[in-house]
C-alpha positions as CSV (number, residue, x, y, z in Angstrom):
1,M,0.0,0.0,0.0
2,T,1.5,3.4,-1.0
3,A,1.5,6.4,1.2
4,L,-1.3,8.0,-0.8
5,D,-3.4,4.9,-0.3
6,I,-2.9,5.1,3.5
7,R,-3.9,8.8,3.5
8,S,-7.0,8.0,1.6
9,L,-7.8,5.0,3.8
10,V,-7.5,7.0,7.0
11,L,-9.7,9.8,5.8
12,K,-12.2,7.5,4.3
13,N,-12.4,5.5,7.6
14,L,-13.2,8.6,9.5
15,A,-15.6,10.0,6.9
16,G,-19.1,10.2,8.3
17,S,-17.9,10.2,11.9
18,T,-19.4,12.7,14.3
19,R,-17.2,15.3,15.9
20,E,-17.4,13.4,19.2
21,E,-16.3,10.1,17.5
22,V,-13.3,11.8,15.9
23,E,-12.4,13.5,19.2
24,G,-12.7,10.1,20.9
25,Y,-10.4,8.6,18.3
26,I,-7.8,11.3,19.0
27,A,-8.1,11.1,22.8
28,E,-8.0,7.3,22.7
29,T,-4.9,7.3,20.5
30,I,-3.1,9.7,22.8
31,E,-4.2,7.9,26.0
32,T,-3.4,4.4,24.9
33,R,-0.2,5.5,23.1
34,E,-0.8,2.9,20.4
35,E,2.1,3.2,17.9
36,E,-0.1,1.8,15.1
37,A,-2.5,4.7,15.4
38,L,0.3,7.4,15.1
39,P,0.4,7.4,11.3
40,G,-3.4,8.2,11.3
41,M,-2.8,11.1,13.6
42,G,0.0,12.4,11.3
43,I,-2.4,12.1,8.3
44,L,-5.0,14.1,10.2
45,F,-2.4,16.8,11.1
46,E,-1.2,16.9,7.5
47,A,-4.8,17.5,6.3
48,V,-5.4,20.2,8.9
49,W,-2.1,21.9,8.1
50,Q,-2.9,22.0,4.4
51,K,-6.3,23.6,5.0
52,S,-5.0,26.1,7.5
53,S,-4.2,29.8,6.9
54,N,-0.8,31.2,7.5
55,S,-2.1,32.7,10.8
56,E,-3.4,29.3,11.9
57,R,-0.2,27.6,10.9
58,S,1.7,30.2,12.9
59,S,-0.4,29.5,16.0
60,M,0.1,25.7,15.6
61,M,3.9,26.3,15.2
62,D,3.9,28.4,18.4
63,K,2.2,25.5,20.3
64,I,4.5,22.9,18.7
65,M,7.7,24.9,19.6
66,D,6.4,25.6,23.1
67,T,5.8,21.9,23.6
68,I,9.2,21.0,22.2
69,N,11.0,23.6,24.3
70,N,9.1,22.8,27.5
71,H,9.1,19.0,27.2
72,E,10.6,17.3,30.3
């Protein structure tokens, strides 16, 4: 399966989900720390990044850099 197929598969699997279901997926992935789910999270981040304005990207980068610099 190519990277493009994986992207399509992840988004297709989540299509039709409610906001609560997607939030639950994200929370569960973070809480359980399942390595297998991390590519899906990356694909969601990529999709959000691509649809974000420069201002939104800047805000995300501020949070990312703050997290990196304050990680213990």
